[in-house]
N, CA, C and O atoms as CSV, one atom per row, in Angstrom:
chain,resi,resn,atom,element,x,y,z
A,1,MET,N,N,-19.451,9.463,82.612
A,1,MET,CA,C,-19.935,10.119,83.796
A,1,MET,C,C,-21.426,10.424,83.639
A,1,MET,O,O,-21.901,10.731,82.546
A,2,VAL,N,N,-22.141,10.333,84.739
A,2,VAL,CA,C,-23.591,10.477,84.712
A,2,VAL,C,C,-24.032,11.661,85.562
A,2,VAL,O,O,-23.469,11.915,86.627
A,3,GLY,N,N,-25.035,12.376,85.089
A,3,GLY,CA,C,-25.661,13.456,85.838
A,3,GLY,C,C,-27.167,13.328,85.730
A,3,GLY,O,O,-27.681,12.812,84.737
A,4,ILE,N,N,-27.874,13.792,86.742
A,4,ILE,CA,C,-29.340,13.743,86.741
A,4,ILE,C,C,-29.865,15.008,87.387
A,4,ILE,O,O,-29.210,15.586,88.255
A,5,ASP,N,N,-31.053,15.444,86.966
A,5,ASP,CA,C,-31.682,16.599,87.602
A,5,ASP,C,C,-33.191,16.513,87.421
A,5,ASP,O,O,-33.693,15.944,86.452
A,6,ILE,N,N,-33.886,17.087,88.371
A,6,ILE,CA,C,-35.348,17.195,88.318
A,6,ILE,C,C,-35.710,18.618,88.705
A,6,ILE,O,O,-35.083,19.210,89.584
A,7,VAL,N,N,-36.716,19.159,88.050
A,7,VAL,CA,C,-37.144,20.529,88.345
A,7,VAL,C,C,-38.669,20.581,88.312
A,7,VAL,O,O,-39.317,19.912,87.507
A,8,LYS,N,N,-39.212,21.385,89.199
A,8,LYS,CA,C,-40.658,21.612,89.211
A,8,LYS,C,C,-40.982,22.608,88.094
A,8,LYS,O,O,-40.406,23.695,88.050
A,9,ASN,N,N,-41.885,22.251,87.208
A,9,ASN,CA,C,-42.212,23.095,86.063
A,9,ASN,C,C,-42.688,24.485,86.481
A,9,ASN,O,O,-42.401,25.471,85.801
A,10,GLN,N,N,-43.399,24.566,87.573
A,10,GLN,CA,C,-43.904,25.848,88.067
A,10,GLN,C,C,-42.762,26.821,88.368
A,10,GLN,O,O,-42.907,28.031,88.190
A,11,ARG,N,N,-41.640,26.294,88.819
A,11,ARG,CA,C,-40.469,27.138,89.131
A,11,ARG,C,C,-39.968,27.852,87.876
A,11,ARG,O,O,-39.639,29.037,87.929
A,12,ILE,N,N,-39.909,27.144,86.758
A,12,ILE,CA,C,-39.448,27.754,85.502
A,12,ILE,C,C,-40.498,28.737,84.988
A,12,ILE,O,O,-40.154,29.818,84.508
A,13,LYS,N,N,-41.760,28.371,85.086
A,13,LYS,CA,C,-42.836,29.275,84.648
A,13,LYS,C,C,-42.779,30.587,85.430
A,13,LYS,O,O,-42.904,31.664,84.847
A,14,GLU,N,N,-42.591,30.501,86.737
A,14,GLU,CA,C,-42.511,31.707,87.569
A,14,GLU,C,C,-41.292,32.559,87.212
A,14,GLU,O,O,-41.372,33.787,87.224
A,15,ALA,N,N,-40.176,31.924,86.898
A,15,ALA,CA,C,-38.976,32.668,86.501
A,15,ALA,C,C,-39.223,33.415,85.188
A,15,ALA,O,O,-38.807,34.564,85.034
A,16,VAL,N,N,-39.898,32.761,84.251
A,16,VAL,CA,C,-40.211,33.399,82.968
A,16,VAL,C,C,-41.162,34.569,83.204
A,16,VAL,O,O,-40.961,35.649,82.647
A,17,GLU,N,N,-42.187,34.369,84.018
A,17,GLU,CA,C,-43.153,35.431,84.287
A,17,GLU,C,C,-42.509,36.607,85.027
A,17,GLU,O,O,-42.865,37.760,84.786
A,18,ARG,N,N,-41.583,36.326,85.908
A,18,ARG,CA,C,-40.949,37.375,86.718
A,18,ARG,C,C,-39.855,38.122,85.944
A,18,ARG,O,O,-39.788,39.350,86.008
A,19,PHE,N,N,-38.995,37.392,85.211
A,19,PHE,CA,C,-37.828,38.002,84.584
A,19,PHE,C,C,-37.913,38.091,83.060
A,19,PHE,O,O,-37.104,38.774,82.433
A,20,GLY,N,N,-38.887,37.406,82.463
A,20,GLY,CA,C,-39.144,37.507,81.028
A,20,GLY,C,C,-37.962,37.189,80.137
A,20,GLY,O,O,-37.247,36.210,80.352
A,21,GLU,N,N,-37.766,38.026,79.135
A,21,GLU,CA,C,-36.729,37.808,78.123
A,21,GLU,C,C,-35.329,37.748,78.728
A,21,GLU,O,O,-34.473,37.013,78.235
A,22,ARG,N,N,-35.096,38.502,79.773
A,22,ARG,CA,C,-33.766,38.490,80.405
A,22,ARG,C,C,-33.403,37.085,80.872
A,22,ARG,O,O,-32.283,36.621,80.659
A,23,PHE,N,N,-34.351,36.418,81.506
A,23,PHE,CA,C,-34.144,35.048,81.962
A,23,PHE,C,C,-33.990,34.101,80.778
A,23,PHE,O,O,-33.057,33.300,80.729
A,24,LEU,N,N,-34.903,34.197,79.835
A,24,LEU,CA,C,-34.896,33.288,78.687
A,24,LEU,C,C,-33.590,33.383,77.901
A,24,LEU,O,O,-33.022,32.357,77.526
A,25,LYS,N,N,-33.116,34.582,77.650
A,25,LYS,CA,C,-31.899,34.757,76.853
A,25,LYS,C,C,-30.639,34.379,77.625
A,25,LYS,O,O,-29.625,34.036,77.018
A,26,ARG,N,N,-30.689,34.437,78.952
A,26,ARG,CA,C,-29.535,34.049,79.768
A,26,ARG,C,C,-29.389,32.528,79.834
A,26,ARG,O,O,-28.276,32.012,79.935
A,27,VAL,N,N,-30.510,31.818,79.777
A,27,VAL,CA,C,-30.506,30.367,79.982
A,27,VAL,C,C,-30.579,29.579,78.681
A,27,VAL,O,O,-29.919,28.548,78.554
A,28,TYR,N,N,-31.367,30.041,77.712
A,28,TYR,CA,C,-31.672,29.263,76.516
A,28,TYR,C,C,-31.107,29.910,75.255
A,28,TYR,O,O,-30.997,31.133,75.165
A,29,THR,N,N,-30.753,29.075,74.287
A,29,THR,CA,C,-30.314,29.586,72.987
A,29,THR,C,C,-31.554,29.891,72.139
A,29,THR,O,O,-32.665,29.480,72.474
A,30,GLU,N,N,-31.343,30.613,71.043
A,30,GLU,CA,C,-32.448,30.930,70.132
A,30,GLU,C,C,-33.096,29.661,69.592
A,30,GLU,O,O,-34.319,29.579,69.481
A,31,GLU,N,N,-32.278,28.684,69.262
A,31,GLU,CA,C,-32.811,27.430,68.710
A,31,GLU,C,C,-33.668,26.700,69.754
A,31,GLU,O,O,-34.713,26.142,69.420
A,32,GLU,N,N,-33.228,26.706,71.007
A,32,GLU,CA,C,-34.010,26.079,72.082
A,32,GLU,C,C,-35.346,26.797,72.257
A,32,GLU,O,O,-36.393,26.160,72.375
A,33,LEU,N,N,-35.300,28.113,72.271
A,33,LEU,CA,C,-36.530,28.891,72.444
A,33,LEU,C,C,-37.495,28.673,71.281
A,33,LEU,O,O,-38.696,28.511,71.493
A,34,ASN,N,N,-36.980,28.670,70.071
A,34,ASN,CA,C,-37.836,28.428,68.901
A,34,ASN,C,C,-38.491,27.060,68.983
A,34,ASN,O,O,-39.676,26.918,68.683
A,35,TYR,N,N,-37.726,26.052,69.387
A,35,TYR,CA,C,-38.278,24.705,69.512
A,35,TYR,C,C,-39.387,24.675,70.570
A,35,TYR,O,O,-40.471,24.150,70.317
A,36,CYS,N,N,-39.119,25.232,71.745
A,36,CYS,CA,C,-40.120,25.192,72.826
A,36,CYS,C,C,-41.369,25.995,72.468
A,36,CYS,O,O,-42.478,25.610,72.839
A,37,LYS,N,N,-41.199,27.102,71.754
A,37,LYS,CA,C,-42.354,27.898,71.336
A,37,LYS,C,C,-43.239,27.127,70.361
A,37,LYS,O,O,-44.431,27.413,70.244
A,38,SER,N,N,-42.664,26.159,69.668
A,38,SER,CA,C,-43.445,25.367,68.711
A,38,SER,C,C,-44.183,24.206,69.387
A,38,SER,O,O,-44.961,23.507,68.737
A,39,GLN,N,N,-43.946,24.000,70.673
A,39,GLN,CA,C,-44.553,22.893,71.405
A,39,GLN,C,C,-45.793,23.362,72.159
A,39,GLN,O,O,-45.874,24.520,72.568
A,40,GLN,N,N,-46.752,22.468,72.341
A,40,GLN,CA,C,-47.944,22.794,73.116
A,40,GLN,C,C,-47.602,23.042,74.578
A,40,GLN,O,O,-48.170,23.937,75.204
A,41,ALA,N,N,-46.694,22.271,75.117
A,41,ALA,CA,C,-46.305,22.358,76.529
A,41,ALA,C,C,-45.032,23.209,76.638
A,41,ALA,O,O,-43.946,22.687,76.888
A,42,PHE,N,N,-45.183,24.521,76.448
A,42,PHE,CA,C,-44.048,25.451,76.411
A,42,PHE,C,C,-43.211,25.402,77.683
A,42,PHE,O,O,-41.995,25.219,77.618
A,43,TYR,N,N,-43.848,25.564,78.835
A,43,TYR,CA,C,-43.090,25.614,80.091
A,43,TYR,C,C,-42.465,24.261,80.432
A,43,TYR,O,O,-41.364,24.204,80.981
A,44,GLU,N,N,-43.154,23.193,80.112
A,44,GLU,CA,C,-42.592,21.863,80.351
A,44,GLU,C,C,-41.369,21.634,79.471
A,44,GLU,O,O,-40.394,21.018,79.902
A,45,CYS,N,N,-41.421,22.129,78.244
A,45,CYS,CA,C,-40.290,22.037,77.323
A,45,CYS,C,C,-39.092,22.806,77.876
A,45,CYS,O,O,-37.971,22.298,77.880
A,46,LEU,N,N,-39.334,24.031,78.341
A,46,LEU,CA,C,-38.257,24.819,78.951
A,46,LEU,C,C,-37.702,24.117,80.187
A,46,LEU,O,O,-36.490,24.079,80.397
A,47,SER,N,N,-38.587,23.570,80.993
A,47,SER,CA,C,-38.172,22.895,82.224
A,47,SER,C,C,-37.317,21.668,81.927
A,47,SER,O,O,-36.321,21.425,82.607
A,48,ALA,N,N,-37.702,20.898,80.916
A,48,ALA,CA,C,-36.925,19.719,80.553
A,48,ALA,C,C,-35.524,20.129,80.109
A,48,ALA,O,O,-34.551,19.440,80.416
A,49,ARG,N,N,-35.414,21.236,79.393
A,49,ARG,CA,C,-34.109,21.718,78.979
A,49,ARG,C,C,-33.295,22.225,80.162
A,49,ARG,O,O,-32.081,22.025,80.210
A,50,TRP,N,N,-33.945,22.871,81.105
A,50,TRP,CA,C,-33.266,23.298,82.339
A,50,TRP,C,C,-32.689,22.073,83.054
A,50,TRP,O,O,-31.512,22.053,83.415
A,51,ALA,N,N,-33.525,21.057,83.252
A,51,ALA,CA,C,-33.072,19.834,83.935
A,51,ALA,C,C,-31.930,19.187,83.157
A,51,ALA,O,O,-30.973,18.694,83.753
A,52,CYS,N,N,-32.029,19.186,81.840
A,52,CYS,CA,C,-30.983,18.590,81.015
A,52,CYS,C,C,-29.672,19.353,81.161
A,52,CYS,O,O,-28.610,18.744,81.287
A,53,LYS,N,N,-29.740,20.664,81.144
A,53,LYS,CA,C,-28.520,21.468,81.305
A,53,LYS,C,C,-27.875,21.200,82.663
A,53,LYS,O,O,-26.653,21.087,82.760
A,54,GLU,N,N,-28.690,21.098,83.705
A,54,GLU,CA,C,-28.159,20.784,85.039
A,54,GLU,C,C,-27.508,19.404,85.051
A,54,GLU,O,O,-26.426,19.233,85.612
A,55,ALA,N,N,-28.154,18.432,84.440
A,55,ALA,CA,C,-27.602,17.073,84.394
A,55,ALA,C,C,-26.288,17.049,83.613
A,55,ALA,O,O,-25.333,16.385,84.014
A,56,VAL,N,N,-26.246,17.771,82.505
A,56,VAL,CA,C,-25.017,17.839,81.711
A,56,VAL,C,C,-23.911,18.526,82.501
A,56,VAL,O,O,-22.765,18.077,82.477
A,57,LEU,N,N,-24.239,19.610,83.202
A,57,LEU,CA,C,-23.245,20.303,84.035
A,57,LEU,C,C,-22.573,19.332,85.004
A,57,LEU,O,O,-21.351,19.322,85.145
A,58,LYS,N,N,-23.380,18.530,85.659
A,58,LYS,CA,C,-22.871,17.582,86.663
A,58,LYS,C,C,-21.994,16.514,86.024
A,58,LYS,O,O,-20.897,16.240,86.512
A,59,ALA,N,N,-22.462,15.915,84.951
A,59,ALA,CA,C,-21.709,14.847,84.288
A,59,ALA,C,C,-20.445,15.399,83.629
A,59,ALA,O,O,-19.391,14.764,83.670
A,60,PHE,N,N,-20.553,16.563,83.031
A,60,PHE,CA,C,-19.423,17.165,82.335
A,60,PHE,C,C,-18.303,17.506,83.326
A,60,PHE,O,O,-17.125,17.303,83.033
A,61,TYR,N,N,-18.674,18.016,84.479
A,61,TYR,CA,C,-17.665,18.345,85.489
A,61,TYR,C,C,-16.943,17.084,85.963
A,61,TYR,O,O,-15.726,17.091,86.152
A,62,GLN,N,N,-17.695,16.011,86.151
A,62,GLN,CA,C,-17.069,14.749,86.558
A,62,GLN,C,C,-16.085,14.250,85.500
A,62,GLN,O,O,-15.027,13.719,85.837
A,63,ALA,N,N,-16.428,14.417,84.236
A,63,ALA,CA,C,-15.587,13.912,83.153
A,63,ALA,C,C,-14.380,14.803,82.882
A,63,ALA,O,O,-13.272,14.307,82.678
A,64,TYR,N,N,-14.593,16.118,82.880
A,64,TYR,CA,C,-13.547,17.040,82.431
A,64,TYR,C,C,-13.046,18.015,83.502
A,64,TYR,O,O,-12.040,18.691,83.289
A,65,GLY,N,N,-13.718,18.098,84.631
A,65,GLY,CA,C,-13.316,19.062,85.657
A,65,GLY,C,C,-13.569,20.499,85.249
A,65,GLY,O,O,-12.927,21.416,85.760
A,66,VAL,N,N,-14.502,20.700,84.329
A,66,VAL,CA,C,-14.827,22.026,83.798
A,66,VAL,C,C,-16.269,22.359,84.157
A,66,VAL,O,O,-17.173,21.549,83.952
A,67,VAL,N,N,-16.477,23.556,84.691
A,67,VAL,CA,C,-17.832,24.022,85.007
A,67,VAL,C,C,-18.348,24.817,83.808
A,67,VAL,O,O,-17.795,25.857,83.450
A,68,LEU,N,N,-19.412,24.310,83.201
A,68,LEU,CA,C,-20.032,24.991,82.062
A,68,LEU,C,C,-21.080,25.985,82.541
A,68,LEU,O,O,-21.619,25.853,83.639
A,69,LYS,N,N,-21.362,26.974,81.714
A,69,LYS,CA,C,-22.483,27.885,81.923
A,69,LYS,C,C,-23.681,27.323,81.161
A,69,LYS,O,O,-23.512,26.581,80.194
A,70,PHE,N,N,-24.872,27.672,81.593
A,70,PHE,CA,C,-26.067,27.226,80.866
A,70,PHE,C,C,-26.002,27.643,79.397
A,70,PHE,O,O,-26.426,26.896,78.515
A,71,SER,N,N,-25.472,28.832,79.139
A,71,SER,CA,C,-25.410,29.340,77.767
A,71,SER,C,C,-24.431,28.555,76.897
A,71,SER,O,O,-24.427,28.721,75.677
A,72,GLU,N,N,-23.606,27.708,77.498
A,72,GLU,CA,C,-22.647,26.897,76.753
A,72,GLU,C,C,-23.184,25.494,76.445
A,72,GLU,O,O,-22.489,24.666,75.855
A,73,ILE,N,N,-24.416,25.248,76.849
A,73,ILE,CA,C,-25.057,23.950,76.617
A,73,ILE,C,C,-26.322,24.194,75.808
A,73,ILE,O,O,-27.181,24.979,76.211
A,74,GLU,N,N,-26.438,23.522,74.665
A,74,GLU,CA,C,-27.625,23.663,73.831
A,74,GLU,C,C,-28.289,22.295,73.704
A,74,GLU,O,O,-27.665,21.320,73.286
A,75,VAL,N,N,-29.571,22.245,74.073
A,75,VAL,CA,C,-30.348,21.007,74.012
A,75,VAL,C,C,-31.249,21.097,72.790
A,75,VAL,O,O,-32.190,21.890,72.752
A,76,LEU,N,N,-30.950,20.277,71.798
A,76,LEU,CA,C,-31.654,20.330,70.527
A,76,LEU,C,C,-32.747,19.274,70.476
A,76,LEU,O,O,-32.479,18.081,70.620
A,77,GLY,N,N,-33.958,19.714,70.274
A,77,GLY,CA,C,-35.090,18.804,70.201
A,77,GLY,C,C,-35.317,18.317,68.786
A,77,GLY,O,O,-35.006,19.003,67.813
A,78,ASP,N,N,-35.860,17.128,68.694
A,78,ASP,CA,C,-36.228,16.541,67.406
A,78,ASP,C,C,-37.448,15.675,67.686
A,78,ASP,O,O,-37.329,14.479,67.951
A,79,ARG,N,N,-38.598,16.282,67.624
A,79,ARG,CA,C,-39.865,15.658,68.033
A,79,ARG,C,C,-39.922,14.164,67.692
A,79,ARG,O,O,-39.781,13.759,66.538
A,80,GLY,N,N,-40.132,13.375,68.732
A,80,GLY,CA,C,-40.260,11.936,68.564
A,80,GLY,C,C,-38.943,11.187,68.608
A,80,GLY,O,O,-38.924,9.957,68.585
A,81,LYS,N,N,-37.838,11.924,68.671
A,81,LYS,CA,C,-36.515,11.305,68.743
A,81,LYS,C,C,-35.805,11.825,69.999
A,81,LYS,O,O,-36.192,12.856,70.549
A,82,PRO,N,N,-34.768,11.112,70.449
A,82,PRO,CA,C,-34.036,11.604,71.621
A,82,PRO,C,C,-33.407,12.971,71.354
A,82,PRO,O,O,-32.962,13.263,70.244
A,83,ALA,N,N,-33.382,13.790,72.387
A,83,ALA,CA,C,-32.738,15.101,72.283
A,83,ALA,C,C,-31.235,14.915,72.101
A,83,ALA,O,O,-30.665,13.889,72.474
A,84,LYS,N,N,-30.619,15.926,71.523
A,84,LYS,CA,C,-29.175,15.938,71.364
A,84,LYS,C,C,-28.633,17.169,72.081
A,84,LYS,O,O,-29.309,18.192,72.187
A,85,VAL,N,N,-27.401,17.051,72.569
A,85,VAL,CA,C,-26.776,18.168,73.272
A,85,VAL,C,C,-25.545,18.605,72.505
A,85,VAL,O,O,-24.749,17.790,72.039
A,86,ARG,N,N,-25.415,19.908,72.389
A,86,ARG,CA,C,-24.226,20.488,71.759
A,86,ARG,C,C,-23.557,21.400,72.785
A,86,ARG,O,O,-24.210,22.247,73.395
A,87,ILE,N,N,-22.246,21.217,72.970
A,87,ILE,CA,C,-21.477,22.072,73.869
A,87,ILE,C,C,-20.922,23.226,73.048
A,87,ILE,O,O,-20.271,23.011,72.026
A,88,LEU,N,N,-21.177,24.442,73.493
A,88,LEU,CA,C,-20.789,25.632,72.752
A,88,LEU,C,C,-19.492,26.250,73.283
A,88,LEU,O,O,-19.152,27.378,72.926
A,89,LYS,N,N,-18.779,25.529,74.120
A,89,LYS,CA,C,-17.507,26.005,74.674
A,89,LYS,C,C,-16.375,25.509,73.786
A,89,LYS,O,O,-16.318,24.332,73.428
A,90,GLU,N,N,-15.480,26.417,73.440
A,90,GLU,CA,C,-14.358,26.074,72.569
A,90,GLU,C,C,-13.544,24.915,73.140
A,90,GLU,O,O,-13.226,24.875,74.328
A,91,GLY,N,N,-13.223,23.985,72.264
A,91,GLY,CA,C,-12.418,22.832,72.642
A,91,GLY,C,C,-13.224,21.612,73.046
A,91,GLY,O,O,-12.668,20.528,73.226
A,92,PHE,N,N,-14.546,21.784,73.192
A,92,PHE,CA,C,-15.385,20.665,73.628
A,92,PHE,C,C,-16.518,20.375,72.646
A,92,PHE,O,O,-17.473,19.681,72.995
A,93,GLU,N,N,-16.425,20.891,71.438
A,93,GLU,CA,C,-17.497,20.743,70.454
A,93,GLU,C,C,-17.756,19.289,70.060
A,93,GLU,O,O,-18.867,18.955,69.649
A,94,ASP,N,N,-16.764,18.434,70.179
A,94,ASP,CA,C,-16.914,17.046,69.742
A,94,ASP,C,C,-17.204,16.069,70.882
A,94,ASP,O,O,-17.041,14.860,70.714
A,95,CYS,N,N,-17.624,16.568,72.015
A,95,CYS,CA,C,-17.931,15.692,73.149
A,95,CYS,C,C,-19.081,14.752,72.806
A,95,CYS,O,O,-19.987,15.106,72.052
A,96,LYS,N,N,-19.030,13.569,73.361
A,96,LYS,CA,C,-20.109,12.593,73.194
A,96,LYS,C,C,-20.996,12.670,74.434
A,96,LYS,O,O,-20.586,12.279,75.527
A,97,ILE,N,N,-22.199,13.169,74.257
A,97,ILE,CA,C,-23.138,13.331,75.365
A,97,ILE,C,C,-24.468,12.702,74.967
A,97,ILE,O,O,-25.018,13.002,73.907
A,98,PHE,N,N,-24.972,11.837,75.819
A,98,PHE,CA,C,-26.249,11.183,75.590
A,98,PHE,C,C,-27.200,11.628,76.696
A,98,PHE,O,O,-26.829,11.646,77.870
A,99,VAL,N,N,-28.424,11.987,76.322
A,99,VAL,CA,C,-29.385,12.487,77.310
A,99,VAL,C,C,-30.744,11.837,77.125
A,99,VAL,O,O,-31.104,11.372,76.043
A,100,SER,N,N,-31.475,11.824,78.215
A,100,SER,CA,C,-32.869,11.413,78.189
A,100,SER,C,C,-33.656,12.433,79.004
A,100,SER,O,O,-33.325,12.703,80.158
A,101,LEU,N,N,-34.700,12.998,78.399
A,101,LEU,CA,C,-35.533,14.012,79.042
A,101,LEU,C,C,-36.957,13.498,79.149
A,101,LEU,O,O,-37.424,12.736,78.302
A,102,SER,N,N,-37.630,13.921,80.192
A,102,SER,CA,C,-39.038,13.583,80.336
A,102,SER,C,C,-39.725,14.678,81.133
A,102,SER,O,O,-39.116,15.298,82.005
A,103,HIS,N,N,-40.986,14.910,80.833
A,103,HIS,CA,C,-41.752,15.870,81.632
A,103,HIS,C,C,-43.202,15.440,81.693
A,103,HIS,O,O,-43.718,14.744,80.819
A,104,GLU,N,N,-43.833,15.882,82.757
A,104,GLU,CA,C,-45.264,15.672,82.931
A,104,GLU,C,C,-45.822,16.947,83.537
A,104,GLU,O,O,-45.153,17.980,83.504
A,105,ARG,N,N,-46.983,16.909,84.068
A,105,ARG,CA,C,-47.641,18.126,84.516
A,105,ARG,C,C,-46.832,18.938,85.525
A,105,ARG,O,O,-46.739,20.159,85.392
A,106,GLU,N,N,-46.246,18.289,86.529
A,106,GLU,CA,C,-45.576,19.027,87.598
A,106,GLU,C,C,-44.056,19.066,87.522
A,106,GLU,O,O,-43.443,20.035,87.970
A,107,PHE,N,N,-43.437,18.029,86.961
A,107,PHE,CA,C,-41.984,17.931,87.004
A,107,PHE,C,C,-41.385,17.588,85.647
A,107,PHE,O,O,-42.022,16.976,84.790
A,108,SER,N,N,-40.134,18.008,85.489
A,108,SER,CA,C,-39.323,17.595,84.345
A,108,SER,C,C,-38.046,16.992,84.900
A,108,SER,O,O,-37.530,17.429,85.929
A,109,VAL,N,N,-37.546,15.985,84.205
A,109,VAL,CA,C,-36.360,15.273,84.666
A,109,VAL,C,C,-35.453,14.996,83.471
A,109,VAL,O,O,-35.917,14.861,82.339
A,110,ALA,N,N,-34.160,14.915,83.744
A,110,ALA,CA,C,-33.203,14.588,82.687
A,110,ALA,C,C,-32.028,13.822,83.261
A,110,ALA,O,O,-31.619,14.024,84.405
A,111,VAL,N,N,-31.501,12.939,82.432
A,111,VAL,CA,C,-30.301,12.176,82.759
A,111,VAL,C,C,-29.317,12.448,81.618
A,111,VAL,O,O,-29.695,12.465,80.447
A,112,ALA,N,N,-28.053,12.659,81.980
A,112,ALA,CA,C,-27.010,12.881,80.983
A,112,ALA,C,C,-25.858,11.927,81.221
A,112,ALA,O,O,-25.483,11.650,82.360
A,113,TYR,N,N,-25.308,11.433,80.136
A,113,TYR,CA,C,-24.135,10.579,80.196
A,113,TYR,C,C,-23.068,11.206,79.288
A,113,TYR,O,O,-23.280,11.359,78.085
A,114,VAL,N,N,-21.935,11.561,79.870
A,114,VAL,CA,C,-20.833,12.148,79.121
A,114,VAL,C,C,-19.758,11.088,78.951
A,114,VAL,O,O,-19.219,10.558,79.923
A,115,LEU,N,N,-19.467,10.799,77.714
A,115,LEU,CA,C,-18.433,9.826,77.394
A,115,LEU,C,C,-17.152,10.604,77.093
A,115,LEU,O,O,-17.060,11.304,76.085
A,116,LYS,N,N,-16.164,10.469,77.984
A,116,LYS,CA,C,-14.908,11.179,77.796
A,116,LYS,C,C,-14.091,10.459,76.741
A,116,LYS,O,O,-13.794,9.271,76.864
A,117,VAL,N,N,-13.726,11.217,75.678
A,117,VAL,CA,C,-12.942,10.634,74.588
A,117,VAL,C,C,-11.510,11.105,74.634
A,117,VAL,O,O,-10.704,10.713,73.790
């Protein structure tokens, strides 16, 4: 199953500026935040993860009929390599999920493919 999402980077930046830590902790894991803080393009990194979580939500629902929360999806970065996704919901830890993320000045986009095993 396939999911896709695009988000305007400014939207995520405004959410961070308006809601601060409350927003960040509701949407992102500690590992995601640490990774994005280490990047030059902090807001673009957050935005790409937002888009990825949305894409995974869509594909995962098609495959399993389960609606995930953002906090149950962790997008792990590995500079220069494709991102990896880990599902933090019990019973789905071994899911096969492939993602592609991209961002530029204004937008971030992600595609997710969930292989139902």
